[in-house]
N, C-alpha and C positions, 0 to 999 in steps of 0.2 A: 506494498499498499504505498508505504513511502518511496519508493521506487517512482510510483505512479504519480505523487504529488509531484515528485521533484523533476519528472519528465513534463509536466501540465507547466511548471512554471516557467522552465526554460524554453517550451513553445510558446506561452505567452508573449516572454520576454523579447522573444525572435520577431513575432508579430507585431509589437508596438515596436520595436525599434525600426525597424522597416517603413513603417507612417513616420516616425521621427525624423528619417533621412529623406522626405519628402522635397522635392525640389522647389515647389512655390512655399517655404517655410523661410529659407534666407537664399540671397542668388548664389554669388561665388564662391563663399565659403562651402555650398553642399556641391556646387558643379566639381570643385578640388576633391569633397570627398568621393565624390560618385565615382570617381579618375581612380582613386588611390589604392592600392593593393591593401589588404590587412595586414598591419605589421606583424614581423617575425622577430623571435627571441635572438639576442647576440647583433643586432644591428641598431645602427645610430639613426636616431629621429631627433625631428625640435617640436613642441609643446606646440598645440594649435591653438590653446589658450592659458590665462593664469591659474596655477591651483596654488590652494594653499595647503600644508599639513604641519601638524604636531608629533612631536616624539617619532620622527621617520613614519607619519602615515598619514593617509588624505581615504576620504570615504567618500564614495557617489555620491552623499548627500550634499557634498560641495559647499562645508561650512568656508566663510570667509575669516577664518582667526589662524593664528599661529605665523610659520615661516610664507613666503611667496616666492613661487617660481612664474614669472612671466613669461610671456608668449614669446615662444621663437628660442626659449630655454634649450641647448641641445642635451640631450639625453640618448643612453643606449637602456633597449628594452633588455631587461633581464629575466623576466618570468612573465608567464600566461598562461593561468589554469582556471577552471571553474570561476570563484569568485574574488580571486586574487593575480595582482600584475604588481612587477616590482621595475623600478627604473632606477638609474645612477645616472646623476647630474655630470655632466662629462668634467665641467669647470673644477668643481669642488669634490669629486669623490661621492659626494652624500647620495644614500640610496632611500628610496621613497619607497615605501610599499602602499597598494592601493587597493584597498577593499570595497568591492562592488556589493553593496546593499541593495539587492534586486526590486526589493519591496518599495524602493524611492526611485531608482534611475528605470527600474522597467525595459532593463536593455542586457542582454548577454556580455560578458565580459569583453569579447572578441570584439564588439562593438564599442565598446567604450574604449579601447585601447585605438580602435579608427580613429573616432571622435576626437580624442587628444592626442594622438601621434602622427605627424605629418613628414612625408620621405624631404622635405622641401621647405626651407623658412614659407611662415605666411608673410602676405603682404600686408604691411601695417604702414597705412601713413595718412594723410591729412589731419587736420585740426584737431583730431581727439587722439594720435598716435603715442601722446605720454601717456594720457590718461589710462590708455587700453594698458600699454607696457608695465600701469602701474597698478593695474587692477583697479582703476576708481571708474564706475559709470559715471558717464554726464550728460545732461538734459540733453537733447540733439543725436545722440548715438543713433546709429542705424542699429537695426535687430542683430545682424551681424559682428556690429562692431561691441555689442554688449556680449554676446556669447564669447568673443576672443578677450574681454574684459573679465567676466565673471565665469566663464564656463557654463556647460548647459544645463539648463534649471530642471530639479528633480523633475521626471517624470510623472510621479503621482501625482501633485497639484499644477505642473503646469505640461499636459501631455501633448502640444503641439506649437510649434515658436507661430503659427499663424495666430494664435491667440494675443489680446490686447495686455493681457495681464500676466505677468510672469512673475512665480516666486522663488524667493533664494533665501538661506537661514546664514546667518554670522553665528548660532548655535542651538542647540535643540531649541530653545525658546525666544529666540529672537528672529521673527519672520520678516522680509524686506518683499515687500511688493511692487515690482516695478511696471508701470502702465504706458502703453503705446499708443500713439495714435496714427495709424497706418503704420508706417517703418520706423517712427522716429519716438526717442523716449523723449514723454513729454513731465512725467512723476513719478517720485519714488521717494520713500524716505531717507533724508541725508544725503540728497544726489541733488547737486548745483548746477 
């Protein structure tokens, strides 16, 4: 019975992750993902978005607290299996263990890896480039720029990037709702 339940969870995550990669969600970022192969162990990649970690761990609930690694940080994929992935930051040698909390991400770990790791640098330019690299969402950012800045919002509350409200957390109890009009960020707690 436990095996059947695990299989159903993986199948649900796979179905939901395909929906999360719909090309109408965000433009070039998704197009690049669609053309990108799934990451392989022992290869170098660039982070597609900023991530935060504490005590060497990052959870796919994507809390914005602890130490931050900016978009385009060069990393090596050390391990990828089940609900876990490990990367090494090439510049510092730090190892970050990424744990997929499937109830929140609604994605399989291989999809998380593909959403997080790029074989080439992500194009970060324009008026918000510095804010993106600093992991600081700003009013006027496009949805694509917000994803590069904060990562993918947990799918249990933001099941599609087409939605005008996205929810992120900085801790278990502190929720940050971002509101969009069309493709522009227009409102969010603590965002200027």
